HTML snippet that shows the backbone in 3Dmol.js (N, CA, C, O; Angstrom):
<script src="https://3Dmol.org/build/3Dmol-min.js"></script>
<div id="view" style="width:600px;height:400px;position:relative"></div>
<script>
const pdb = `
ATOM      1  N   UNK A   1       0.138  37.084 -16.800  1.00  0.00           N
ATOM      2  CA  UNK A   1      -0.875  36.526 -15.951  1.00  0.00           C
ATOM      3  C   UNK A   1      -1.143  37.518 -14.825  1.00  0.00           C
ATOM      4  O   UNK A   1      -0.218  38.114 -14.272  1.00  0.00           O
ATOM      5  N   UNK A   2      -2.397  37.683 -14.500  1.00  0.00           N
ATOM      6  CA  UNK A   2      -2.726  38.625 -13.438  1.00  0.00           C
ATOM      7  C   UNK A   2      -2.393  38.034 -12.070  1.00  0.00           C
ATOM      8  O   UNK A   2      -2.277  36.818 -11.915  1.00  0.00           O
ATOM      9  N   UNK A   3      -2.245  38.894 -11.109  1.00  0.00           N
ATOM     10  CA  UNK A   3      -1.892  38.451  -9.745  1.00  0.00           C
ATOM     11  C   UNK A   3      -2.991  37.578  -9.158  1.00  0.00           C
ATOM     12  O   UNK A   3      -2.708  36.628  -8.428  1.00  0.00           O
ATOM     13  N   UNK A   4      -4.248  37.896  -9.473  1.00  0.00           N
ATOM     14  CA  UNK A   4      -5.371  37.115  -8.940  1.00  0.00           C
ATOM     15  C   UNK A   4      -5.334  35.686  -9.489  1.00  0.00           C
ATOM     16  O   UNK A   4      -5.544  34.736  -8.734  1.00  0.00           O
ATOM     17  N   UNK A   5      -5.076  35.522 -10.767  1.00  0.00           N
ATOM     18  CA  UNK A   5      -4.999  34.182 -11.365  1.00  0.00           C
ATOM     19  C   UNK A   5      -3.823  33.400 -10.791  1.00  0.00           C
ATOM     20  O   UNK A   5      -3.920  32.191 -10.583  1.00  0.00           O
ATOM     21  N   UNK A   6      -2.731  34.079 -10.540  1.00  0.00           N
ATOM     22  CA  UNK A   6      -1.557  33.435  -9.958  1.00  0.00           C
ATOM     23  C   UNK A   6      -1.857  32.916  -8.551  1.00  0.00           C
ATOM     24  O   UNK A   6      -1.479  31.796  -8.206  1.00  0.00           O
ATOM     25  N   UNK A   7      -2.527  33.720  -7.750  1.00  0.00           N
ATOM     26  CA  UNK A   7      -2.869  33.316  -6.382  1.00  0.00           C
ATOM     27  C   UNK A   7      -3.820  32.129  -6.402  1.00  0.00           C
ATOM     28  O   UNK A   7      -3.617  31.179  -5.646  1.00  0.00           O
ATOM     29  N   UNK A   8      -4.854  32.148  -7.243  1.00  0.00           N
ATOM     30  CA  UNK A   8      -5.791  31.036  -7.313  1.00  0.00           C
ATOM     31  C   UNK A   8      -5.110  29.765  -7.813  1.00  0.00           C
ATOM     32  O   UNK A   8      -5.421  28.670  -7.345  1.00  0.00           O
ATOM     33  N   UNK A   9      -4.202  29.901  -8.741  1.00  0.00           N
ATOM     34  CA  UNK A   9      -3.452  28.734  -9.224  1.00  0.00           C
ATOM     35  C   UNK A   9      -2.583  28.138  -8.141  1.00  0.00           C
ATOM     36  O   UNK A   9      -2.499  26.917  -8.006  1.00  0.00           O
ATOM     37  N   UNK A  10      -1.938  28.989  -7.371  1.00  0.00           N
ATOM     38  CA  UNK A  10      -1.089  28.544  -6.280  1.00  0.00           C
ATOM     39  C   UNK A  10      -1.905  27.852  -5.193  1.00  0.00           C
ATOM     40  O   UNK A  10      -1.479  26.829  -4.656  1.00  0.00           O
ATOM     41  N   UNK A  11      -3.062  28.395  -4.867  1.00  0.00           N
ATOM     42  CA  UNK A  11      -3.947  27.778  -3.879  1.00  0.00           C
ATOM     43  C   UNK A  11      -4.426  26.421  -4.389  1.00  0.00           C
ATOM     44  O   UNK A  11      -4.531  25.475  -3.609  1.00  0.00           O
ATOM     45  N   UNK A  12      -4.712  26.312  -5.656  1.00  0.00           N
ATOM     46  CA  UNK A  12      -5.140  25.043  -6.241  1.00  0.00           C
ATOM     47  C   UNK A  12      -4.065  23.975  -6.155  1.00  0.00           C
ATOM     48  O   UNK A  12      -4.373  22.812  -5.897  1.00  0.00           O
ATOM     49  N   UNK A  13      -2.816  24.346  -6.366  1.00  0.00           N
ATOM     50  CA  UNK A  13      -1.718  23.382  -6.268  1.00  0.00           C
ATOM     51  C   UNK A  13      -1.518  22.884  -4.846  1.00  0.00           C
ATOM     52  O   UNK A  13      -1.169  21.723  -4.635  1.00  0.00           O
ATOM     53  N   UNK A  14      -1.734  23.737  -3.893  1.00  0.00           N
ATOM     54  CA  UNK A  14      -1.571  23.351  -2.497  1.00  0.00           C
ATOM     55  C   UNK A  14      -2.734  22.467  -2.048  1.00  0.00           C
ATOM     56  O   UNK A  14      -2.521  21.524  -1.285  1.00  0.00           O
ATOM     57  N   UNK A  15      -3.941  22.744  -2.496  1.00  0.00           N
ATOM     58  CA  UNK A  15      -5.127  22.019  -2.047  1.00  0.00           C
ATOM     59  C   UNK A  15      -5.217  20.612  -2.627  1.00  0.00           C
ATOM     60  O   UNK A  15      -5.740  19.719  -1.960  1.00  0.00           O
ATOM     61  N   UNK A  16      -4.735  20.385  -3.826  1.00  0.00           N
ATOM     62  CA  UNK A  16      -4.871  19.082  -4.470  1.00  0.00           C
ATOM     63  C   UNK A  16      -4.143  17.976  -3.710  1.00  0.00           C
ATOM     64  O   UNK A  16      -4.768  16.950  -3.441  1.00  0.00           O
ATOM     65  N   UNK A  17      -2.868  18.111  -3.345  1.00  0.00           N
ATOM     66  CA  UNK A  17      -2.216  17.038  -2.605  1.00  0.00           C
ATOM     67  C   UNK A  17      -2.851  16.768  -1.248  1.00  0.00           C
ATOM     68  O   UNK A  17      -2.843  15.628  -0.783  1.00  0.00           O
ATOM     69  N   UNK A  18      -3.396  17.786  -0.609  1.00  0.00           N
ATOM     70  CA  UNK A  18      -4.008  17.596   0.700  1.00  0.00           C
ATOM     71  C   UNK A  18      -5.258  16.731   0.611  1.00  0.00           C
ATOM     72  O   UNK A  18      -5.594  16.042   1.574  1.00  0.00           O
ATOM     73  N   UNK A  19      -5.948  16.751  -0.516  1.00  0.00           N
ATOM     74  CA  UNK A  19      -7.180  15.992  -0.643  1.00  0.00           C
ATOM     75  C   UNK A  19      -6.960  14.612  -1.260  1.00  0.00           C
ATOM     76  O   UNK A  19      -7.908  13.839  -1.394  1.00  0.00           O
ATOM     77  N   UNK A  20      -5.739  14.298  -1.630  1.00  0.00           N
ATOM     78  CA  UNK A  20      -5.455  13.008  -2.249  1.00  0.00           C
ATOM     79  C   UNK A  20      -5.634  11.888  -1.228  1.00  0.00           C
ATOM     80  O   UNK A  20      -5.259  12.027  -0.064  1.00  0.00           O
ATOM     81  N   UNK A  21      -6.210  10.783  -1.679  1.00  0.00           N
ATOM     82  CA  UNK A  21      -6.448   9.645  -0.795  1.00  0.00           C
ATOM     83  C   UNK A  21      -5.141   8.935  -0.480  1.00  0.00           C
ATOM     84  O   UNK A  21      -4.219   8.908  -1.296  1.00  0.00           O
ATOM     85  N   UNK A  22      -5.077   8.369   0.698  1.00  0.00           N
ATOM     86  CA  UNK A  22      -3.946   7.555   1.100  1.00  0.00           C
ATOM     87  C   UNK A  22      -4.479   6.194   1.517  1.00  0.00           C
ATOM     88  O   UNK A  22      -5.555   6.090   2.107  1.00  0.00           O
ATOM     89  N   UNK A  23      -3.722   5.159   1.206  1.00  0.00           N
ATOM     90  CA  UNK A  23      -4.115   3.799   1.544  1.00  0.00           C
ATOM     91  C   UNK A  23      -3.010   3.161   2.377  1.00  0.00           C
ATOM     92  O   UNK A  23      -1.826   3.368   2.113  1.00  0.00           O
ATOM     93  N   UNK A  24      -3.399   2.393   3.370  1.00  0.00           N
ATOM     94  CA  UNK A  24      -2.466   1.726   4.259  1.00  0.00           C
ATOM     95  C   UNK A  24      -2.741   0.233   4.254  1.00  0.00           C
ATOM     96  O   UNK A  24      -3.897  -0.189   4.214  1.00  0.00           O
ATOM     97  N   UNK A  25      -1.685  -0.567   4.293  1.00  0.00           N
ATOM     98  CA  UNK A  25      -1.832  -2.001   4.487  1.00  0.00           C
ATOM     99  C   UNK A  25      -1.696  -2.216   5.985  1.00  0.00           C
ATOM    100  O   UNK A  25      -0.658  -1.904   6.567  1.00  0.00           O
ATOM    101  N   UNK A  26      -2.739  -2.748   6.612  1.00  0.00           N
ATOM    102  CA  UNK A  26      -2.708  -2.958   8.050  1.00  0.00           C
ATOM    103  C   UNK A  26      -2.874  -4.443   8.355  1.00  0.00           C
ATOM    104  O   UNK A  26      -3.605  -5.160   7.672  1.00  0.00           O
ATOM    105  N   UNK A  27      -2.177  -4.882   9.399  1.00  0.00           N
ATOM    106  CA  UNK A  27      -2.264  -6.273   9.831  1.00  0.00           C
ATOM    107  C   UNK A  27      -2.954  -6.329  11.189  1.00  0.00           C
ATOM    108  O   UNK A  27      -2.592  -5.595  12.108  1.00  0.00           O
ATOM    109  N   UNK A  28      -3.950  -7.205  11.310  1.00  0.00           N
ATOM    110  CA  UNK A  28      -4.567  -7.498  12.595  1.00  0.00           C
ATOM    111  C   UNK A  28      -3.602  -8.442  13.295  1.00  0.00           C
ATOM    112  O   UNK A  28      -3.443  -9.583  12.862  1.00  0.00           O
ATOM    113  N   UNK A  29      -2.955  -7.996  14.364  1.00  0.00           N
ATOM    114  CA  UNK A  29      -1.895  -8.779  14.984  1.00  0.00           C
ATOM    115  C   UNK A  29      -2.407 -10.049  15.653  1.00  0.00           C
ATOM    116  O   UNK A  29      -1.646 -11.003  15.810  1.00  0.00           O
ATOM    117  N   UNK A  30      -3.669 -10.085  16.047  1.00  0.00           N
ATOM    118  CA  UNK A  30      -4.220 -11.286  16.666  1.00  0.00           C
ATOM    119  C   UNK A  30      -4.651 -12.312  15.625  1.00  0.00           C
ATOM    120  O   UNK A  30      -4.384 -13.504  15.779  1.00  0.00           O
ATOM    121  N   UNK A  31      -5.305 -11.866  14.586  1.00  0.00           N
ATOM    122  CA  UNK A  31      -5.811 -12.772  13.550  1.00  0.00           C
ATOM    123  C   UNK A  31      -4.782 -13.093  12.477  1.00  0.00           C
ATOM    124  O   UNK A  31      -4.974 -14.012  11.680  1.00  0.00           O
ATOM    125  N   UNK A  32      -3.674 -12.325  12.454  1.00  0.00           N
ATOM    126  CA  UNK A  32      -2.631 -12.497  11.439  1.00  0.00           C
ATOM    127  C   UNK A  32      -3.205 -12.376  10.028  1.00  0.00           C
ATOM    128  O   UNK A  32      -2.903 -13.185   9.151  1.00  0.00           O
ATOM    129  N   UNK A  33      -4.033 -11.357   9.825  1.00  0.00           N
ATOM    130  CA  UNK A  33      -4.600 -11.107   8.503  1.00  0.00           C
ATOM    131  C   UNK A  33      -4.407  -9.631   8.160  1.00  0.00           C
ATOM    132  O   UNK A  33      -4.271  -8.791   9.049  1.00  0.00           O
ATOM    133  N   UNK A  34      -4.398  -9.331   6.881  1.00  0.00           N
ATOM    134  CA  UNK A  34      -4.157  -7.961   6.418  1.00  0.00           C
ATOM    135  C   UNK A  34      -5.359  -7.416   5.676  1.00  0.00           C
ATOM    136  O   UNK A  34      -6.195  -8.163   5.169  1.00  0.00           O
ATOM    137  N   UNK A  35      -5.424  -6.098   5.625  1.00  0.00           N
ATOM    138  CA  UNK A  35      -6.464  -5.398   4.881  1.00  0.00           C
ATOM    139  C   UNK A  35      -5.901  -4.056   4.432  1.00  0.00           C
ATOM    140  O   UNK A  35      -4.888  -3.586   4.948  1.00  0.00           O
ATOM    141  N   UNK A  36      -6.574  -3.451   3.464  1.00  0.00           N
ATOM    142  CA  UNK A  36      -6.204  -2.124   2.988  1.00  0.00           C
ATOM    143  C   UNK A  36      -7.245  -1.145   3.515  1.00  0.00           C
ATOM    144  O   UNK A  36      -8.445  -1.346   3.333  1.00  0.00           O
ATOM    145  N   UNK A  37      -6.775  -0.083   4.172  1.00  0.00           N
ATOM    146  CA  UNK A  37      -7.675   0.918   4.729  1.00  0.00           C
ATOM    147  C   UNK A  37      -7.236   2.303   4.269  1.00  0.00           C
ATOM    148  O   UNK A  37      -6.131   2.486   3.759  1.00  0.00           O
ATOM    149  N   UNK A  38      -8.117   3.262   4.460  1.00  0.00           N
ATOM    150  CA  UNK A  38      -7.768   4.643   4.126  1.00  0.00           C
ATOM    151  C   UNK A  38      -7.379   5.442   5.364  1.00  0.00           C
ATOM    152  O   UNK A  38      -7.124   6.642   5.272  1.00  0.00           O
ATOM    153  N   UNK A  39      -7.332   4.787   6.519  1.00  0.00           N
ATOM    154  CA  UNK A  39      -6.929   5.465   7.740  1.00  0.00           C
ATOM    155  C   UNK A  39      -5.814   4.676   8.408  1.00  0.00           C
ATOM    156  O   UNK A  39      -5.849   3.446   8.447  1.00  0.00           O
ATOM    157  N   UNK A  40      -4.837   5.381   8.926  1.00  0.00           N
ATOM    158  CA  UNK A  40      -3.769   4.724   9.670  1.00  0.00           C
ATOM    159  C   UNK A  40      -4.362   4.171  10.962  1.00  0.00           C
ATOM    160  O   UNK A  40      -5.201   4.821  11.586  1.00  0.00           O
ATOM    161  N   UNK A  41      -3.937   2.987  11.364  1.00  0.00           N
ATOM    162  CA  UNK A  41      -4.507   2.396  12.574  1.00  0.00           C
ATOM    163  C   UNK A  41      -4.056   3.116  13.840  1.00  0.00           C
ATOM    164  O   UNK A  41      -2.979   3.709  13.894  1.00  0.00           O
ATOM    165  N   UNK A  42      -4.908   3.044  14.849  1.00  0.00           N
ATOM    166  CA  UNK A  42      -4.550   3.551  16.168  1.00  0.00           C
ATOM    167  C   UNK A  42      -4.668   2.391  17.142  1.00  0.00           C
ATOM    168  O   UNK A  42      -5.373   1.421  16.864  1.00  0.00           O
ATOM    169  N   UNK A  43      -4.012   2.472  18.243  1.00  0.00           N
ATOM    170  CA  UNK A  43      -4.035   1.386  19.208  1.00  0.00           C
ATOM    171  C   UNK A  43      -3.027   0.323  18.844  1.00  0.00           C
ATOM    172  O   UNK A  43      -2.168   0.536  17.989  1.00  0.00           O
ATOM    173  N   UNK A  44      -3.132  -0.831  19.499  1.00  0.00           N
ATOM    174  CA  UNK A  44      -2.138  -1.872  19.248  1.00  0.00           C
ATOM    175  C   UNK A  44      -2.719  -3.142  18.632  1.00  0.00           C
ATOM    176  O   UNK A  44      -2.010  -4.142  18.520  1.00  0.00           O
ATOM    177  N   UNK A  45      -3.989  -3.128  18.231  1.00  0.00           N
ATOM    178  CA  UNK A  45      -4.575  -4.302  17.576  1.00  0.00           C
ATOM    179  C   UNK A  45      -4.128  -4.401  16.116  1.00  0.00           C
ATOM    180  O   UNK A  45      -3.994  -5.501  15.582  1.00  0.00           O
ATOM    181  N   UNK A  46      -3.899  -3.262  15.475  1.00  0.00           N
ATOM    182  CA  UNK A  46      -3.496  -3.228  14.076  1.00  0.00           C
ATOM    183  C   UNK A  46      -2.159  -2.514  13.943  1.00  0.00           C
ATOM    184  O   UNK A  46      -1.880  -1.566  14.677  1.00  0.00           O
ATOM    185  N   UNK A  47      -1.336  -2.968  13.007  1.00  0.00           N
ATOM    186  CA  UNK A  47      -0.071  -2.295  12.708  1.00  0.00           C
ATOM    187  C   UNK A  47       0.030  -2.086  11.204  1.00  0.00           C
ATOM    188  O   UNK A  47      -0.479  -2.880  10.413  1.00  0.00           O
ATOM    189  N   UNK A  48       0.700  -1.000  10.828  1.00  0.00           N
ATOM    190  CA  UNK A  48       0.935  -0.732   9.411  1.00  0.00           C
ATOM    191  C   UNK A  48       2.087  -1.615   8.946  1.00  0.00           C
ATOM    192  O   UNK A  48       3.139  -1.659   9.585  1.00  0.00           O
ATOM    193  N   UNK A  49       1.888  -2.315   7.841  1.00  0.00           N
ATOM    194  CA  UNK A  49       2.955  -3.095   7.222  1.00  0.00           C
ATOM    195  C   UNK A  49       3.161  -2.563   5.814  1.00  0.00           C
ATOM    196  O   UNK A  49       2.287  -1.877   5.284  1.00  0.00           O
ATOM    197  N   UNK A  50       4.272  -2.857   5.211  1.00  0.00           N
ATOM    198  CA  UNK A  50       4.552  -2.349   3.870  1.00  0.00           C
ATOM    199  C   UNK A  50       5.309  -1.043   3.936  1.00  0.00           C
ATOM    200  O   UNK A  50       6.069  -0.800   4.873  1.00  0.00           O
ATOM    201  N   UNK A  51       5.100  -0.205   2.942  1.00  0.00           N
ATOM    202  CA  UNK A  51       5.860   1.038   2.806  1.00  0.00           C
ATOM    203  C   UNK A  51       5.151   2.252   3.401  1.00  0.00           C
ATOM    204  O   UNK A  51       5.497   3.381   3.056  1.00  0.00           O
ATOM    205  N   UNK A  52       4.186   2.060   4.270  1.00  0.00           N
ATOM    206  CA  UNK A  52       3.471   3.185   4.863  1.00  0.00           C
ATOM    207  C   UNK A  52       2.275   3.568   4.024  1.00  0.00           C
ATOM    208  O   UNK A  52       1.471   2.708   3.664  1.00  0.00           O
ATOM    209  N   UNK A  53       2.145   4.836   3.709  1.00  0.00           N
ATOM    210  CA  UNK A  53       1.000   5.329   2.946  1.00  0.00           C
ATOM    211  C   UNK A  53       1.239   5.159   1.446  1.00  0.00           C
ATOM    212  O   UNK A  53       2.314   5.475   0.936  1.00  0.00           O
ATOM    213  N   UNK A  54       0.227   4.659   0.758  1.00  0.00           N
ATOM    214  CA  UNK A  54       0.271   4.475  -0.695  1.00  0.00           C
ATOM    215  C   UNK A  54      -0.663   5.498  -1.336  1.00  0.00           C
ATOM    216  O   UNK A  54      -1.688   5.857  -0.757  1.00  0.00           O
ATOM    217  N   UNK A  55      -0.312   5.958  -2.515  1.00  0.00           N
ATOM    218  CA  UNK A  55      -1.118   6.944  -3.219  1.00  0.00           C
ATOM    219  C   UNK A  55      -2.339   6.368  -3.903  1.00  0.00           C
ATOM    220  O   UNK A  55      -3.291   7.094  -4.192  1.00  0.00           O
ATOM    221  N   UNK A  56      -2.323   5.055  -4.169  1.00  0.00           N
ATOM    222  CA  UNK A  56      -3.487   4.435  -4.798  1.00  0.00           C
ATOM    223  C   UNK A  56      -3.665   3.008  -4.278  1.00  0.00           C
ATOM    224  O   UNK A  56      -2.711   2.362  -3.846  1.00  0.00           O
ATOM    225  N   UNK A  57      -4.887   2.546  -4.329  1.00  0.00           N
ATOM    226  CA  UNK A  57      -5.232   1.239  -3.777  1.00  0.00           C
ATOM    227  C   UNK A  57      -4.602   0.091  -4.560  1.00  0.00           C
ATOM    228  O   UNK A  57      -4.257  -0.934  -3.971  1.00  0.00           O
ATOM    229  N   UNK A  58      -4.447   0.240  -5.858  1.00  0.00           N
ATOM    230  CA  UNK A  58      -3.858  -0.823  -6.678  1.00  0.00           C
ATOM    231  C   UNK A  58      -2.410  -1.103  -6.272  1.00  0.00           C
ATOM    232  O   UNK A  58      -2.002  -2.264  -6.213  1.00  0.00           O
ATOM    233  N   UNK A  59      -1.636  -0.069  -5.995  1.00  0.00           N
ATOM    234  CA  UNK A  59      -0.253  -0.256  -5.559  1.00  0.00           C
ATOM    235  C   UNK A  59      -0.205  -0.925  -4.197  1.00  0.00           C
ATOM    236  O   UNK A  59       0.632  -1.796  -3.963  1.00  0.00           O
ATOM    237  N   UNK A  60      -1.084  -0.531  -3.304  1.00  0.00           N
ATOM    238  CA  UNK A  60      -1.145  -1.156  -1.982  1.00  0.00           C
ATOM    239  C   UNK A  60      -1.507  -2.633  -2.114  1.00  0.00           C
ATOM    240  O   UNK A  60      -0.916  -3.473  -1.435  1.00  0.00           O
ATOM    241  N   UNK A  61      -2.465  -2.960  -2.975  1.00  0.00           N
ATOM    242  CA  UNK A  61      -2.867  -4.352  -3.174  1.00  0.00           C
ATOM    243  C   UNK A  61      -1.727  -5.175  -3.760  1.00  0.00           C
ATOM    244  O   UNK A  61      -1.529  -6.328  -3.379  1.00  0.00           O
ATOM    245  N   UNK A  62      -0.991  -4.592  -4.671  1.00  0.00           N
ATOM    246  CA  UNK A  62       0.149  -5.286  -5.270  1.00  0.00           C
ATOM    247  C   UNK A  62       1.217  -5.573  -4.221  1.00  0.00           C
ATOM    248  O   UNK A  62       1.760  -6.676  -4.168  1.00  0.00           O
ATOM    249  N   UNK A  63       1.515  -4.584  -3.390  1.00  0.00           N
ATOM    250  CA  UNK A  63       2.522  -4.776  -2.344  1.00  0.00           C
ATOM    251  C   UNK A  63       2.042  -5.757  -1.278  1.00  0.00           C
ATOM    252  O   UNK A  63       2.845  -6.505  -0.720  1.00  0.00           O
ATOM    253  N   UNK A  64       0.745  -5.761  -0.991  1.00  0.00           N
ATOM    254  CA  UNK A  64       0.213  -6.657   0.030  1.00  0.00           C
ATOM    255  C   UNK A  64       0.461  -8.117  -0.337  1.00  0.00           C
ATOM    256  O   UNK A  64       0.656  -8.956   0.543  1.00  0.00           O
ATOM    257  N   UNK A  65       0.453  -8.418  -1.631  1.00  0.00           N
ATOM    258  CA  UNK A  65       0.712  -9.786  -2.097  1.00  0.00           C
ATOM    259  C   UNK A  65       2.147 -10.220  -1.821  1.00  0.00           C
ATOM    260  O   UNK A  65       2.430 -11.417  -1.772  1.00  0.00           O
ATOM    261  N   UNK A  66       3.056  -9.262  -1.641  1.00  0.00           N
ATOM    262  CA  UNK A  66       4.473  -9.552  -1.452  1.00  0.00           C
ATOM    263  C   UNK A  66       4.882  -9.606   0.026  1.00  0.00           C
ATOM    264  O   UNK A  66       6.014  -9.975   0.339  1.00  0.00           O
ATOM    265  N   UNK A  67       3.986  -9.248   0.920  1.00  0.00           N
ATOM    266  CA  UNK A  67       4.330  -9.163   2.341  1.00  0.00           C
ATOM    267  C   UNK A  67       4.058 -10.507   3.012  1.00  0.00           C
ATOM    268  O   UNK A  67       2.938 -11.016   2.975  1.00  0.00           O
ATOM    269  N   UNK A  68       5.093 -11.074   3.624  1.00  0.00           N
ATOM    270  CA  UNK A  68       4.996 -12.384   4.247  1.00  0.00           C
ATOM    271  C   UNK A  68       3.915 -12.427   5.316  1.00  0.00           C
ATOM    272  O   UNK A  68       3.182 -13.412   5.395  1.00  0.00           O
ATOM    273  N   UNK A  69       3.792 -11.407   6.131  1.00  0.00           N
ATOM    274  CA  UNK A  69       2.796 -11.392   7.198  1.00  0.00           C
ATOM    275  C   UNK A  69       1.369 -11.467   6.637  1.00  0.00           C
ATOM    276  O   UNK A  69       0.463 -11.947   7.318  1.00  0.00           O
ATOM    277  N   UNK A  70       1.170 -11.002   5.420  1.00  0.00           N
ATOM    278  CA  UNK A  70      -0.152 -11.017   4.804  1.00  0.00           C
ATOM    279  C   UNK A  70      -0.402 -12.300   4.012  1.00  0.00           C
ATOM    280  O   UNK A  70      -1.542 -12.588   3.648  1.00  0.00           O
ATOM    281  N   UNK A  71       0.634 -13.059   3.748  1.00  0.00           N
ATOM    282  CA  UNK A  71       0.547 -14.281   2.948  1.00  0.00           C
ATOM    283  C   UNK A  71       1.351 -15.380   3.626  1.00  0.00           C
ATOM    284  O   UNK A  71       2.421 -15.742   3.137  1.00  0.00           O
ATOM    285  N   UNK A  72       0.865 -15.921   4.738  1.00  0.00           N
ATOM    286  CA  UNK A  72       1.657 -16.877   5.502  1.00  0.00           C
ATOM    287  C   UNK A  72       1.985 -18.162   4.756  1.00  0.00           C
ATOM    288  O   UNK A  72       2.871 -18.894   5.196  1.00  0.00           O
ATOM    289  N   UNK A  73       1.330 -18.467   3.670  1.00  0.00           N
ATOM    290  CA  UNK A  73       1.625 -19.667   2.896  1.00  0.00           C
ATOM    291  C   UNK A  73       2.842 -19.532   2.009  1.00  0.00           C
ATOM    292  O   UNK A  73       3.298 -20.521   1.435  1.00  0.00           O
ATOM    293  N   UNK A  74       3.389 -18.308   1.880  1.00  0.00           N
ATOM    294  CA  UNK A  74       4.561 -18.087   1.041  1.00  0.00           C
ATOM    295  C   UNK A  74       5.813 -18.587   1.736  1.00  0.00           C
ATOM    296  O   UNK A  74       5.798 -18.840   2.941  1.00  0.00           O
ATOM    297  N   UNK A  75       6.883 -18.729   0.996  1.00  0.00           N
ATOM    298  CA  UNK A  75       8.140 -19.212   1.568  1.00  0.00           C
ATOM    299  C   UNK A  75       8.769 -18.165   2.487  1.00  0.00           C
ATOM    300  O   UNK A  75       8.250 -17.055   2.608  1.00  0.00           O
ATOM    301  N   UNK A  76       9.860 -18.505   3.121  1.00  0.00           N
ATOM    302  CA  UNK A  76      10.484 -17.659   4.132  1.00  0.00           C
ATOM    303  C   UNK A  76      10.976 -16.327   3.589  1.00  0.00           C
ATOM    304  O   UNK A  76      11.143 -15.384   4.362  1.00  0.00           O
ATOM    305  N   UNK A  77      11.212 -16.217   2.295  1.00  0.00           N
ATOM    306  CA  UNK A  77      11.683 -14.946   1.722  1.00  0.00           C
ATOM    307  C   UNK A  77      10.570 -13.933   1.631  1.00  0.00           C
ATOM    308  O   UNK A  77      10.838 -12.746   1.450  1.00  0.00           O
ATOM    309  N   UNK A  78       9.327 -14.364   1.750  1.00  0.00           N
ATOM    310  CA  UNK A  78       8.215 -13.430   1.684  1.00  0.00           C
ATOM    311  C   UNK A  78       7.780 -13.104   0.272  1.00  0.00           C
ATOM    312  O   UNK A  78       6.935 -12.230   0.079  1.00  0.00           O
ATOM    313  N   UNK A  79       8.327 -13.773  -0.708  1.00  0.00           N
ATOM    314  CA  UNK A  79       7.937 -13.494  -2.080  1.00  0.00           C
ATOM    315  C   UNK A  79       6.947 -14.550  -2.548  1.00  0.00           C
ATOM    316  O   UNK A  79       6.862 -15.638  -1.978  1.00  0.00           O
ATOM    317  N   UNK A  80       6.222 -14.225  -3.564  1.00  0.00           N
ATOM    318  CA  UNK A  80       5.268 -15.175  -4.114  1.00  0.00           C
ATOM    319  C   UNK A  80       6.012 -16.369  -4.699  1.00  0.00           C
ATOM    320  O   UNK A  80       7.109 -16.233  -5.240  1.00  0.00           O
ATOM    321  N   UNK A  81       5.411 -17.511  -4.583  1.00  0.00           N
ATOM    322  CA  UNK A  81       6.049 -18.716  -5.119  1.00  0.00           C
ATOM    323  C   UNK A  81       6.046 -18.684  -6.636  1.00  0.00           C
ATOM    324  O   UNK A  81       5.083 -18.248  -7.267  1.00  0.00           O
ATOM    325  N   UNK A  82       7.129 -19.148  -7.197  1.00  0.00           N
ATOM    326  CA  UNK A  82       7.224 -19.221  -8.650  1.00  0.00           C
ATOM    327  C   UNK A  82       6.792 -20.616  -9.086  1.00  0.00           C
ATOM    328  O   UNK A  82       6.996 -21.586  -8.356  1.00  0.00           O
ATOM    329  N   UNK A  83       6.205 -20.719 -10.254  1.00  0.00           N
ATOM    330  CA  UNK A  83       5.804 -22.046 -10.733  1.00  0.00           C
ATOM    331  C   UNK A  83       7.027 -22.904 -10.983  1.00  0.00           C
ATOM    332  O   UNK A  83       8.107 -22.385 -11.266  1.00  0.00           O
ATOM    333  N   UNK A  84       6.864 -24.223 -10.880  1.00  0.00           N
ATOM    334  CA  UNK A  84       8.023 -25.099 -11.122  1.00  0.00           C
ATOM    335  C   UNK A  84       8.555 -24.908 -12.541  1.00  0.00           C
ATOM    336  O   UNK A  84       7.804 -24.613 -13.470  1.00  0.00           O
ATOM    337  N   UNK A  85       9.838 -25.079 -12.681  1.00  0.00           N
ATOM    338  CA  UNK A  85      10.470 -24.927 -13.993  1.00  0.00           C
ATOM    339  C   UNK A  85      10.018 -26.042 -14.932  1.00  0.00           C
ATOM    340  O   UNK A  85       9.812 -27.179 -14.507  1.00  0.00           O
ATOM    341  N   UNK A  86       9.872 -25.714 -16.180  1.00  0.00           N
ATOM    342  CA  UNK A  86       9.494 -26.709 -17.176  1.00  0.00           C
ATOM    343  C   UNK A  86      10.667 -27.641 -17.421  1.00  0.00           C
ATOM    344  O   UNK A  86      11.822 -27.216 -17.385  1.00  0.00           O
ATOM    345  N   UNK A  87      10.374 -28.911 -17.671  1.00  0.00           N
ATOM    346  CA  UNK A  87      11.488 -29.835 -17.932  1.00  0.00           C
ATOM    347  C   UNK A  87      12.272 -29.389 -19.171  1.00  0.00           C
ATOM    348  O   UNK A  87      11.694 -28.897 -20.141  1.00  0.00           O
ATOM    349  N   UNK A  88      13.563 -29.563 -19.126  1.00  0.00           N
ATOM    350  CA  UNK A  88      14.390 -29.140 -20.250  1.00  0.00           C
ATOM    351  C   UNK A  88      14.287 -30.156 -21.372  1.00  0.00           C
ATOM    352  O   UNK A  88      14.192 -31.360 -21.134  1.00  0.00           O
ATOM    353  N   UNK A  89      14.306 -29.663 -22.570  1.00  0.00           N
ATOM    354  CA  UNK A  89      14.248 -30.532 -23.760  1.00  0.00           C
ATOM    355  C   UNK A  89      15.672 -30.860 -24.169  1.00  0.00           C
ATOM    356  O   UNK A  89      16.523 -29.978 -24.287  1.00  0.00           O
ATOM    357  N   UNK A  90      15.914 -32.141 -24.382  1.00  0.00           N
ATOM    358  CA  UNK A  90      17.270 -32.531 -24.783  1.00  0.00           C
ATOM    359  C   UNK A  90      17.286 -33.065 -26.172  1.00  0.00           C
ATOM    360  O   UNK A  90      18.344 -33.442 -26.677  1.00  0.00           O
TER     361      UNK A  90
END
`;
const viewer = $3Dmol.createViewer("view");
viewer.addModel(pdb, "pdb");
viewer.setStyle({}, {cartoon: {color: "spectrum"}});
viewer.zoomTo();
viewer.render();
</script>
């Protein structure tokens, strides 16, 4: 491989992660509601909840369903409610 191709390949590897989108789960502390944004919040009206920056929106949306602050109707463990167990057959 020529030196020029090697340099361009190396520059390409460095540039790709820098341009990758990041998604944040943010909570409006006054309204007690959550949203997914592509920018980290500034100030004190919004706070980042969850695992910080996500690489894709689908993962952020999945995690948002598990966060108690974003789903106040869930039980104290913060997990989604499971359906009632089916009656056992005897």
